[in-house]
N, C-alpha and C positions, 0 to 999 in steps of 0.2 A: 133717416134715409134708407133706402133698400140697397142691401149690397148686391153688387153684379159680379158675376165671377164667371170663369170658364175653367175647366178642368179636362185634361186629357193624359192618358197613359201611352207611352210610345212602347208598343210591343210587336210581336210579329203578325198581330192583328191589325186591320185596320184602326186607325185612329178614332177613339171616341171624344167627342165633345159635348160637355154638359153645361148648359147655360140657360138662364131664363130668356125667354124671348118676349119682347114688348115691341108692337109692330101697330102702325096705323094699318086703315084698309089698305091703301095701295103703297105706301111709303115707310119702309123699314125706318125705325128711329135709331139712331146711333148711340151707342153703349159705350161706358167709359173703357171697357176692355176691348173694343175695336182699336184703340189707340196700340201703336207698337207692333213688334212682329207677333205672328200669330201662334197659337198652341201648336207645337209639332214643327216649327221653325228651327234653326239653329240660332243661338244667340248671336247677335250682329257685333258684338264687342269682346275682346278678350279681357276687359276690365283693367288696361294697363294705365293705372293713375296710382296716385298715393294714398296710403291709410293714415289713420290719426297719429301715427307716431312719424311720419313725415317720409316712410319708407315705400319705395316702389312696390307693386304688387301686381298679380294678375289673376285669372280665372282660376288656374292650377293650384295656386297657393291658398284661393280663399274657400275653395270647395271642400265640403264633407264628403264622407264615403259615398253618399247617393246623390249629392249635389249641393246646391245653395238657395237659400231664400233672398232674394236682392230685392229690397225696399228702397224705392224711389222716393226722397222727400224734398219739398221745396227749399227750405232754410233751416237749420238749427240756430241761426242768430236771430231771425226776427219773425218766423213763422210760429205761432204757439200751438197750433194743430200738430205741426211736425215735431216740435219739443215733446208734446203730449204723447204722440205715438212713439217714438224712440223710448222715452221714458217708460211707457207701459209694456214695451217689447222687453225690455231688459231682463225683467224675472222669467221670461219665457225662452231664454237661451238653452237653459238645459233640456227642457221639453222637445225644443226644435233639434237640438244635437242628438238627442236620444233617438230621434227617427233618422238619423244619417244625414242630416242637412247642417250646414252652417248658416248663421244669421250674417247678413251684411246690409248696412244702410249707406246711401250714397246721396249727396247733394252737391251744389254747385258753390257751395261756401269754401272761403279759403281755410288752408291748413289752419290757421290761428284760430279761427273761430271754431272749427270742429274741435279741436284740441281744448279749448275753454269749455265747450258743452261736454265732451267726454270726461274732463275731469272734474268739473263741478256735479254731474251726475253719476259718476262712477259707472260708466259704460263699459262693459267688457268684451262686447263683440265688435267687429271691425266696421268702422265709419270711414268712408272714402270721400276724398275731395275731387271731385270733378271740375276744376275750376275754369276750364274752357268749354264745359258742357260738351265735350267730346263723346262721352258714353251716352249721355242724355240723347245727344243728336243721333249717334248710330241706332238708338232705340226708337228713334222718331216720336218722342213723346215730351218735346219742348212745348212749353206754353207760349203760343206765338202772339199772345194779346200784350206782351211788354215788348216795347220798342228797345232800340239799341242804348238810348239814353236812360232807359229806366233801370231803378237798382236791381229789379228782379228780373232783367233780361237774362236769360239762360236757364230758368228754374224750369223743372218737369212738371208734368201733370202727375200729382201722386199716384202711385201704382206698386204692386208686388208682383214680381215673377218668380216662379218656381223653377228652377233650372236643374236638369239632370246632369250628372257628372260627364255624360256623353255631350254636352252643350245644347241639348234639346229643351227648349221650352215645354215644361209640363203643365204648368196653370198659371193664370193671371188673375189677380184680384183687384178690385178698384171699388170705389164709392161714387156715387154723383156728387158733383162738387168737390172743394178740396177741404172743407172742414171735417167732415167724418172720414174714417179710415176702417179698413177691415179689422174687425176685432181678433184677438190672439185665438180666440175658440175657433173661429173659421179657419184662421191659417193652419193649426193643428188638424182640423177636420178634414182640410184639403189634402195634408200629408198623409193622413191615415187612409183616405180614400183612394190616393195613388198606391199605397202600399197594398191595399186590399185588391185593387186592380191588378197589380202585378203579380199577385199570388193566385189569381184565377187562372 
């Protein structure tokens, strides 16, 4: 799968957006990163949900010195690709935090299901339960193919948002489909790229 991504730094200069372009002759092809708020926009949610400890949280409580890496996953109860993604992210927490960002995952799972996964896999970063999909809907990334009666109703399209401490979306990462996920190396390269752009 080819990784599709968008990166932008918000400075006093105009926003720069870097993204591969794939287009038909007359009709642009929609990209996974077209979903949700655009790079450069304010985050549409304060992330007022509960964490794996059952405690209310919000953006200010979750963010690092420079911001946060927000990972939307479908389910940590039944989605093997989501489970694998979060398990593989766990060893990267220190590298992400060293760059000034906190790592946060969010799913529509119940608190009980999230707690079970976190405990079984010794996950050290915040995992949020968006049981009513309020944050997912605020970001406008709900997968609409699942009807109200379906167990997967309310899941997001898998995406990663890099959000600055000022709540501005700095980058979006996504893969085509739902099975492949952006690798850790790309997440770290994205954060490094933002740092280099800020230093220019």
